[in-house]
Structures are given as structure tokens and as C-alpha cells.
N, C-alpha and C positions, 0 to 999 in steps of 0.2 A: 370871108370874114365869119369866124365861128361865134357861137352863142356868147361865150365869155368876153370876146372882143366887143361884141355889140352891147353887152351889159355895161362894160367899162365906159364905152363911148356915150351911152345913154346918160351916165352920170358925169360926163366931161373928162374922163380919165383915158390915158393912153398907155399901153404896154410898149416899152422900148428896150432895145438891146444896143448898147454903145460899145461893145467889145471889138477889139481888133480882129480876133479870131472867133472860133466857135465857142459855144457854151460847153464847158467841160462836162463829161459824163458823170463824174463824181466831184463834189466840192462841198465845202462849208460855205453857205450863203449867208451873208450878213443882211439883216433887215434893219435899216437905220434910215431916218429917225423912227423910233417906236414910241409913240405918245398916246395911242388910242387903240381900243379894241377894233376899230374899223380897219386898222392896218392889216389885220389877219385876212379880212374879206377881200380887200383890194389886192393884197398879195396873192391870195388863193386864185382869184379870177385872172390875175396877170399870168401866173404859171399856166393856167388852162388856156388862156389866149395864145400863149407861146408854144402850146403843145407839150408842156412839161408837167412832171409831178413833183410836188414839194413833200419833203418829210420834215417833221418838227417834233420836238420833245414835249411831252405832257405828263404830269404826275400820274403814276400808276393807278391811283385811286379813282381816276376818271373813267377807267376802262371797266365799267360795270354794264351788265346787260340792260337794255339793248344799245346804249350809248357807245360802249366800247367797240362794237362792230362798225359803227358809223365813223368814229374817230380814226380807227385803224384803216378803214377804206379810203380815207382822204389824207393818209400819210402820217398819222399820229404814231409816235413811238413811246411806249410807256417807260417812265423813269422811276427807278426805285430810290425815292428820296431817303436821305440819311445814309446812303451807301456810297462808297468811293469808287464804284464800278461804272459810273456813267460813261466815261471816256472809253473804257474797255468794251462796254456793251454796245455803244454807238459804232465803234470801229468794226466790231464783229458784224453788226447789222449792215454796215456799208460794204464789207467784204462779201456778203451774201447776195449782192445785187450788181448787175451790170451798170445800171444808171442809178445814182443816188445823190440828190441834192438836199442836203440837210440845212434847213433854214433856222437861224439863230438870231435872236435880238441880243447883241452883246451888252447893251445897256442894262439888261436884266429886269428893268421895271419900265413902266410907262411914264415915269416922272424924270425930270432932268437928273442925270447922273454925271458926276465929275470924272468917273473912271468906268472902263468897260470890264466886265467879268472875263476871266481867263479861259473859260470853257471852249470858245470858238477856236482859240489858238492851240490849246492842248489837243483837241480833236483833230484839227487839220494836220498838226505835226505827227500825231500818232498814226493817222490813217494815210499819211503821205499824199494828201490831196491839196489843191490850191484853195484859197479863199476867194469867193466870188463876191464882189462889191454889189450888193443888192440895195435898192433904195425905194422909199415911198415918199415922194416929194409933193406935199400938198400945195406948194407955191406954184409949181408948173403943172400939177395934176398928172404927173407921170410916175410910173412904177416900172422897175425892171432891173437891168444889170449894167454896171458902168465899167468894170475892169476885173481882171484876175490878178491875184497876188500870191506869191509863194512865200510862206512864212519862214522865218529864220529861228534861231534860238533866242532872239531878243524880243520878248513880248512887248515891252514898252515902245521900242523903236517901230516895230511892225504896226502897233496900234495907232501911233501918231501918223504914220504913212497912210494907213487905211482911212483914218479920220479926215485926211485932206480931201478925199473924194466927196465929202459931204458939206464942204464949204458952200454956203448960199442956199442950201436946202432947208425946208421947213417941215415940221411935223404938224399934225392936225392941231395940237396944242402948241402954239408958237413958243411959249416960254418953257416947254417941256423937253427941249432939246438943247444940250450943252456941248460945246467944243472947247477944249482947254486952249489957253493962249499959245502953247507950243505948236499947235496945228498951223497957226498963222505965220510962224517964223519961216524964213526962207532958208 
């Protein structure tokens, strides 16, 4: 048991992998539900407990000395806000690495959102990588990966299918997580 696993256990959390196969070397990882700043820390230590490195997007303005070195060393990728090059920049960064798990909170904010942002889908499609269903479930105090999914050209359909993986999960802020009625239809 490594330090990160022990730390998670100390706070009652467990890192879990529910995949049929192996964790892909490259993927866009969804972090859902995302309702608190604590999600980042739980997720960070989950990756470390599983022997993985997460990459995540953060505004370029945060990369000032000395904070920029720290952010980059723990997987931060600067995003040039106001530019339409984010997808292109991230795909380029993915192609420069053998292993690259890009963690994205598709809800976009820590408050309940009725829709997900399209970025996760556009990046997975452009990079030709699967989406990895990552979760931070405060109800069961588990964090990890539940499934892999290959996106199609249909963002709405893919998003509903992916959302089905989160039925029954809770964020730290219970009313901060929303799943639309379409998710519950068979």
C-alpha cells in the first residue's frame, strides 16, 4: 500500500477500478460529479494510489513563478482562454506522450448543470482516444474508473450514455449534481 492509498484510507476513501480491461494509456477521463474543490484532491490521490498521472487543464494565467512549476509538475496544462485552439493544443500535447490521461469535469462548474460542455467529446474525437468514466462518489466514498466508452459523432447520445454510469452517485454537495430525465429512460 503506497502513501496515497494510505492517505485515502485514513479519510475513509478507496481507489477503485471497475473496468473489464486495462486502463487505457491515453484517454479523456471524466470527473463526475464535480461539486467541490475537494474533488481535485481526492482525484489526485486516487491517481497516485493507482500509480497513474493525471493531466488537467488550467488557465494560463495560473502559470506564474513559482506556482507554474508546481502546477505543471502535477499535470497541469495551460489553456489560452479566449482562443479556439484548446482542442488542437490538447491533442498536440497528448500526441507528445506515451501515456496521457486528461481529466475533465464536463459539468464545467461545481454547481448543478443541466448540460455538459462539449470539450471532453471534441478532444476525445480529435485525439481518437476513448473516454474513461471517472467518478468521485461521496456516497460510497470511492473514486476511480468505471468504464471506457468510444465516442461517436453524436454528442447528445454519447453524453446520455455516459451519464447513465453516474446514476446513484453523489457529489460532496448533494444538490450540486444533476442528471436529466433522459438518463433514466430505458
